[in-house]
Structure formats: C-alpha cells, structure tokens
C-alpha positions in Angstrom: -30.2 96.6 -81.2 -26.5 95.7 -81.4 -25.1 92.3 -80.5 -21.8 91.9 -78.8 -20.6 89.2 -81.2 -21.8 86.0 -83.0 -21.7 83.9 -79.8 -24.1 86.2 -78.1 -26.4 86.1 -81.1 -26.3 82.3 -80.9 -27.2 82.3 -77.2 -30.1 84.6 -77.8 -31.4 82.7 -80.7 -31.2 79.4 -78.7 -33.4 80.9 -76.0 -35.9 82.0 -78.7 -35.8 78.5 -80.3 -36.0 76.4 -77.1 -39.9 76.4 -76.8 -40.2 75.8 -80.6 -37.9 72.8 -81.0 -38.4 69.2 -79.9 -35.8 66.4 -80.5 -34.6 65.0 -82.7 -33.1 68.1 -84.2 -30.1 69.2 -86.2 -28.4 72.6 -86.6 -27.1 73.5 -90.0 -24.8 76.4 -90.3 -23.9 78.6 -93.3 -20.1 79.0 -93.2 -18.2 80.8 -92.3 -20.0 83.5 -90.3 -23.0 81.3 -89.3 -20.8 78.7 -87.6 -20.1 80.5 -84.3 -23.8 81.4 -84.1 -24.9 77.8 -84.8 -22.3 76.4 -82.3 -24.1 78.1 -79.4 -27.5 76.9 -80.6 -26.3 73.3 -81.0 -24.8 73.4 -77.5 -27.9 74.9 -75.9 -30.4 72.6 -77.6 -28.2 69.4 -77.6 -28.4 69.1 -81.4 -25.6 67.9 -83.7 -24.0 70.6 -85.8 -23.3 70.3 -89.5 -22.8 72.7 -92.5 -24.8 73.6 -95.6 -22.3 74.8 -98.2 -23.5 77.6 -100.5 -21.5 79.6 -103.1 -22.5 82.7 -104.8 -22.1 83.0 -108.6 -21.3 86.5 -109.6 -22.2 88.2 -112.8 -19.5 88.3 -115.5 -17.2 91.3 -114.9 -19.2 92.1 -111.7 -18.3 89.3 -109.2 -20.0 91.0 -106.3 -23.4 91.1 -108.2 -25.2 87.9 -107.3 -26.4 86.2 -110.5 -27.1 82.9 -108.7 -26.2 80.7 -105.8 -25.6 77.0 -105.6 -25.9 74.7 -102.6 -24.3 71.3 -102.2 -26.1 68.0 -101.7 -26.9 64.8 -103.6 -28.9 66.9 -106.0 -27.3 70.4 -105.9 -29.7 73.3 -105.8 -29.2 76.3 -108.1 -31.1 79.6 -107.4 -30.9 82.1 -110.2 -31.7 85.8 -110.1 -33.4 86.0 -113.5 -33.3 89.8 -113.6 -29.5 89.8 -113.2 -29.2 87.0 -115.7 -31.1 88.9 -118.3 -29.0 92.0 -117.7 -25.8 89.9 -117.9 -26.8 88.0 -121.0 -25.3 84.7 -119.8 -26.5 81.5 -121.5 -27.1 78.1 -120.0 -23.7 76.8 -120.9 -22.0 79.7 -119.0 -24.2 79.1 -116.0 -23.6 75.4 -115.9 -19.8 75.9 -116.1 -19.9 78.4 -113.3 -22.1 76.0 -111.2 -19.6 73.2 -111.7 -16.6 75.4 -110.6 -18.4 76.5 -107.5 -19.4 72.9 -106.6 -15.8 71.9 -106.9 -14.9 74.7 -104.4 -17.7 73.6 -102.1 -16.3 70.0 -102.1 -12.8 71.3 -101.4 -14.0 73.4 -98.4 -16.2 70.6 -97.0 -13.2 68.3 -97.0 -11.1 71.0 -95.2 -13.8 71.7 -92.6 -15.1 68.2 -92.0 -12.6 65.8 -93.4 -14.3 62.3 -93.4 -17.0 63.3 -90.9 -20.4 61.9 -92.1 -23.2 64.4 -92.7 -25.6 64.7 -89.7 -29.0 63.1 -90.4 -31.8 65.5 -91.5 -34.6 63.3 -92.7 -37.5 63.3 -90.2 -35.9 65.8 -87.9 -36.3 69.4 -87.0 -33.7 71.2 -89.1 -32.5 74.6 -88.0 -30.7 76.6 -90.7 -28.5 79.3 -89.1 -26.5 82.3 -90.4 -25.1 85.4 -88.7 -27.6 87.6 -90.6 -29.3 87.9 -94.0 -29.0 90.8 -96.5 -30.3 89.9 -100.0 -31.2 86.3 -99.2 -29.9 84.6 -102.3 -27.6 82.2 -100.6 -30.0 81.6 -97.8 -32.8 80.7 -100.3 -30.5 78.2 -102.0 -29.6 76.7 -98.6 -33.2 76.3 -97.5 -34.1 74.5 -100.7 -31.1 72.2 -100.4 -32.2 71.3 -96.8 -35.8 70.9 -97.8 -34.7 68.2 -100.3 -33.3 66.2 -97.4 -36.9 65.9 -96.1 -36.8 67.3 -92.6 -39.9 67.1 -90.5 -39.7 70.8 -89.9 -37.4 73.5 -91.4 -36.7 76.5 -89.3 -34.6 79.5 -90.4 -32.8 81.2 -87.4 -30.9 84.4 -87.9 -30.1 87.3 -85.6 -30.9 90.1 -88.1 -32.5 90.6 -91.5 -34.4 93.3 -93.4 -38.2 92.8 -93.2 -38.8 92.4 -96.9 -36.1 89.8 -97.3 -37.3 87.8 -94.3 -40.8 87.9 -95.7 -39.7 86.4 -98.9 -37.6 83.7 -97.2 -40.5 82.8 -94.9 -42.1 81.1 -97.9 -39.2 78.6 -98.0 -39.3 77.6 -94.3 -41.9 76.2 -92.0 -40.9 78.9 -89.4 -38.6 81.8 -89.1 -36.9 83.0 -85.9 -35.2 86.4 -86.1 -34.1 88.7 -83.3 -34.2 92.0 -85.2 -35.9 93.2 -88.4 -34.8 96.8 -88.8 -36.2 99.1 -91.5 -32.9 101.0 -91.7 -30.9 97.9 -92.7 -27.7 98.5 -94.6 -25.4 95.6 -93.8 -25.4 92.8 -91.3 -22.2 94.1 -89.6 -23.9 97.3 -88.5 -25.7 95.3 -85.8 -22.6 93.8 -84.2 -19.9 95.3 -82.0 -17.6 92.5 -83.1 -18.1 91.4 -86.7 -14.6 90.1 -87.5 -14.1 87.9 -90.5 -14.4 84.2 -89.5 -11.5 82.2 -90.8 -11.2 78.5 -91.6 -9.5 77.7 -88.3 -12.4 79.2 -86.3 -14.9 77.2 -88.3 -13.0 73.9 -87.7 -12.6 74.7 -84.0 -16.4 75.3 -83.6 -17.2 72.1 -85.4 -14.8 70.1 -83.3 -16.7 71.3 -80.2 -20.0 69.9 -81.3 -21.0 66.2 -82.0 -21.5 65.2 -85.6 -24.5 63.0 -84.7 -26.6 62.0 -81.7 
C-alpha cells in the first residue's frame, strides 16, 4: 500500500472513522506531519481541529536517539525510555533541564501556530489523535497520555501506517486504534507515501486556519 499524500491518508482515515465516532468530537494533530492528515478528518467528521505538541529529548551526544518525549498541557507528560536512559547515564537534573527546554520550545511553536486561539475542548468528547504515521511510538505515547489527562469520553488513535509491534504497544494507551496499514516490512513512514514532503510551519498554519477551533 502506498498513499498519494497526507491528504489522501486523511480522507481514507475519515471513512474508517465515520462509523466509530459520534459527536461531540475533537481531532488532535501531532505537528507538523499529522496536521494535513488531521485537517481532512476534521472536515469530513465536522470536528474542531487542535494540536498536541510533543518534543523528543535526544540522548547526550546522540540527538536522534530518543531518550524521552514530553507533551504539553496543564500537567506536562514525560515518557522516558529507561533502557536508553541507563545507557546514557543521565541523572534526574539533566532530564528535568532538557524537559524545561523542550517545553519552552513547545510554547513558542504553539504561539506561532495558534496565536491566541483557545484550545479545543476535550473533556467528555471523543478525542481522535492523528499523525501521518508511527515508527517507534515514543512521541505518540506521550501525546496519548497528555490527551488522556484531559478526560475525553473516548480516545482514538488514528494513523495511516505503523509497524504491528508498535501499534500493539500503543493500543494499551488508547480506547481504540484505527490504522490503514500495518506492514511487517516497515522501515520508515515515508516509504508508504508517494509524496512525503517535509511539512513547514506555513502549511501547518494554513491547515489550522481552514478548520474551526471549537464547535
């Protein structure tokens, strides 16, 4: 299975979600790549669109190795890969400092993307967390836990593609998982798209401008 682009992924996910979702609902995208996917779902289902901001914390000297991930919210969520933490030898003070830096960056990006737009309500609603695909699942897990703290009635993870073992682990964090493709030969999310261009800030802001912030 190869998708044309993120918009097609969103339309296909919307069709899969339609019989599973009853209003009130809210679509929550992981920026930046999840936003074009989520825009199509929000349009099709008539849900407001908002963001869940997550930042990876890389290991010292190996920034691409995910040591942890932090998600924003009134009570920020930190998910730590304990195996990487032991290998890296970082202490609590280092981790707290890294968390604080990433939360500052999250706040900066949210202001850029949403300005003064109020967060869409989640409590008591069906919350649909959306990304353009999942690889290791660290940031997705942090995002799911952050959304769960906002007390949705139901929490659905909706992604176009993910490896089966990662999706199985994430299923424990959500009430339901909707995924179009779970290939055994998974190497990277981009291999399942014809167009997997890097989504920039302008594309994120344009997508958000096309969707209501509340209903």
